[in-house]
N, C-alpha and C positions, 0 to 999 in steps of 0.2 A: 513310462510316461517320468518326461524331466523334472528333475528336483531343481527346486531354486532355490533352497535352503540356504543355501552358502550367501544367498546375493539377498536375505534380508535386511540384515542388518543394516546396510547402507538405504534398502530401500525403506525401511519405518523410521528411519534417518531426517529419511527425506518430505517423506509423508508429514513429519513435525515440523520439518524447515517449511512447507509450504500450507500448513492450518495458523503457522505464527506471523504468517508472511500477508496479509490479505492486501496490501499496498507497498510502493514503492518505497516509502519510509520506514516499515520496521523491515521490508527486505532487506534493503540495507543496512539498517540499525543490526538483523540478524548478523550477519555478515562477516560485520564488524567487529562482533562480539569472537562471533571463530575465528577473524585473524586475528587481532590482539591475543590468543589463550596460543597459539603459535610462534607470537613476537613479532606482529609486524610492525611496525607504529607509527605513526598520524602524521601524515603534512600538511603544511596550511597552502593553499594555493597564493596567500596573500605573500610570501615569504619565498623567497628566491630557494631551489634545493641546493642550489650551491652550492659545495663543502658540507652537504648534509649526506651525502651517499654515498657508500664506500662499498666497496663487492665480499659479497656476503651479506650482506641489510636486506631489508624489510619493511615493505611501506606501503603505502597505504593514501587516498586520500580523498574527500568528495565533494560534488558539485550542488548548494542545491540540497543533500542530504540523502537526494534519491541516484546520484549515478556514483558509481564507483567504481575508481578506478586504482587495482594493488600492482604489486609488482617487486620481483627480487632479483638482485644483480647479484649474477651469478659470481662466487669465491676465488674464479679464475677470470674474469672478464675484465677484458682491458679494450679503449675506448675504438670505436671500427666494430666489434662485434656484433653478431645479429642481434635478434627479437623471437620470439613466440610468445605468440599473441592469441588469446580466445578472447569472441567477441559476445557478447549479446544485452539485453533490454532488460531493465528493468518492473518497465510498466507493460500491466495490459487491460482489456478492454473491463467495461465496471459502468456504474451508472456513477454517477461523480453530482455531488451535490452543488448546486448552482448558486453562485453569489449572494443570492437573494431567493432561499430557499422555501421561505412561508407559500404554503397554497392548501387551500381547503376548498368539500364539494358535496353534497349533499350529505353534508352532517358528518362528515368524516376529517379527521386531518390529518393534511398529506405532507410530503416534503416535493418538494422541485429538486430535482435533476435530470442532469444531462445525459446521455450518450457519448460516454469516451471508452474510442479507438474503434475498430470492426467487430463487433462483438452478433455474437448471435440470439440477438436479444428474447428469441422467444424461451429461452432457456431458464430466461429470469424470473420464467411467472409460475408462482403459487412453488415461490424458494421461500425458505427463512430466513433475514436477509438481516445480518448485524452492520456496524458504523466500525469505518476507521480511517485516522492520517495523520495529521498533526496541528496544534490549534495553540497563534499565539497567544500567550498569558503576558499582561500589563503586570510586574510587580509594581511593589510598593513603592519604587526609585525611581518606577517611569521607564525602565528598561522594559522591553518586551522579550522572551524568551520563546522559545520554539517545544513543545511538549506535543509526543507522543499520545495519542489516546485509542484505546482497543473493545468496541464497547461489545464481545461474543457471545451475543443472546438476538434472537428473534426480535426482532422493538419494529420491523418494519413488513411488508407484502405487496408484491402485485399480485392482486387475484386475479385466475380466472374469470372471462362473465359466465353461470351456471346457465347449463345447453338449450332449459330451456326461453329463454333470453334472447338467443342465438338462432340463425337462418339456417338454415339448411349448409347455404352459401356461405356462408360466416366461417360457420363449422370445418370446411370442405378446403377453405384459404386461409385461416388465422393469421388473418395481414396485420400485420403489427403499426398502430400508429405512433411515434414516442412522443410523441405532446400531448397526448389523450391518458394513451392504456400503459403506460411505463411509467407513473406518480404513485412513489409506493405507499400505503396508509398506515399513518405511525398511529391514530386509535382513532373515538369518539372527541364529538365536542359535545360542552358542559359547560354550565353555569359557572363550576370550580375552575377547568380551565379558562374561561374567556377573564377572570378573574387573575389571574395569573396571567394573560399576557396584558391585563390592562398596567397590571402592577411591573410589571419587565420593562414596557414601553415607554415608562414615564416616571421610575426608582431612582435617578440618579442624576442630581445635578449637577453631579460634577463632571459627566460625560459632554465633548464638542459639540457642537452640531452634527459635522461628519460624524463620528464614534456614535452618536443615538440616532443619524437615520439610516446608517446600518442595521443597527441592532433592530431595530421597528422591520426591517425587513426580512429576517429571522425569525421563525418559529420559534417561541420561546420557550416552549416545551424541549425542543430541541438542545437550548442552550443551559436550560438548567438542569437538563439530561447529563450532557460535557461535564459542566459545571462538577454535577456531585461526582464522577467516575474520576477526575482530575485533584479531588477537592476543593479546590479554591471558588469564587465567588459568580458568580454569571455575571458581573463587570469587573470584572480581571478580563476573560474576552476579547480582543481586540481582532482577530478575526479567527478564519478557519479556513484549510484542504480537506474537505474528506469524500468521503465513497461508499457506498456498500459492498457487501462481501456474501455468498453463502455460507451461513453459518455449518456447513454438512464439513464437517473433516475428512482430506486426506485421511484414505486406506489402505493395505492391498484387498486385490479382490481375483475372483477366478477360481475356480474350484480346486486349482490348487496354487495360490496365491500368486500365480506369474504378474496379475497388472496390477499397475498402479492408476486410483479415480481422486483425481482431484482435481481442480477448479484452478486456474492460473500458469497449467502449464507450457503454455505459450504468454512467457519464455521467461519463470522461476525454472523451470526445470533445468536448463543450460547455469543460470543463474546458480545454479545449491551445486550441479557437477561439476564446473569452472573452477567455485571457491573452495569446493572439497578438494579436489586436483592440485590447485595451487597452496595449497595447506597441506597437504602430504609431502606431494612431490619436496618444496623446501624444510622439508624436515628428517628426507629421506639421505641416505649416501652418497646417491646420487646426482643430487646436488652440489657437493661438496670437488662434483672435477666440471659444474657449467659454467662456463664464459658465455653463456650468453647475459639476456635480461628476458625473464619470462613475465609477461604481464596480464593480470586478467583487465577489458573493457566492459560495463555493462552500464549501459546510457540509460536514461528515460527518455521516458518521447519520444518511441520509437510509434506506437500506437498512431501517431500523428503529424506525424514528422521529428524527426530528430536538434533542429535547426534550434531549438529553444537549449540554454542547460543542459551545452556540452562539455568537455572539458577543453 
């Protein structure tokens, strides 16, 4: 029987990365932490790179904080030399929270979501779903800043209808109607929750009409939970871009742990190994003889077309 134990450290590191990267924002941030740990310097797209790059230098920049371009200039680089490039993408199919998230039915509070990318949507049923992404927060001086949020607990669920309420034909087909079947349940409606809704919808005279209209289209309990998670006031939330994810962590499996079980393997597996390869290579002695530019390009929106927010 094959012995895979020598690969366990890297595989376990991959599991940690996959679990902590439920969306492109967190994936890019986790890779930035890795790169900065081995000396990569941040560049700004707003400023010319001329005069900032030098042989032996290691750099990265982002686009919309979801696309990552990282590269190292070989110590023996000369103009006209070649490139070594690995490409991939940071996004994966998921249930993305709608700009108008408020929804309810049959006494239950639901969350309005859209199917992002080419997902196997039947696999999202009966999963413990958490919430992650970015929140745009309005500070006291009026400046809007981005904060990442990761709620890694089962706050939502897309439940399968019990067998007694399905026909034999429905059980055989298991046809998923995205607009009806994939709206997750957050909880039950109560008098208290209705009171919270009224308070949040009318709670601030400082909001302009557009902000107030946006807020009225959101589930108040969702806004309250996000604010609590970030330690801010509900009224400080200007906007968000959020998605759901399965809270089950990535893990090694199989009788000899030869498999890696995880969500988002397409394409975070490429993101992980390319970032690790770039980091390790540019820390090795072999890099000192390199005359090329070694580059990793990890784009967002591959699942729906990469024409938006590219480098």
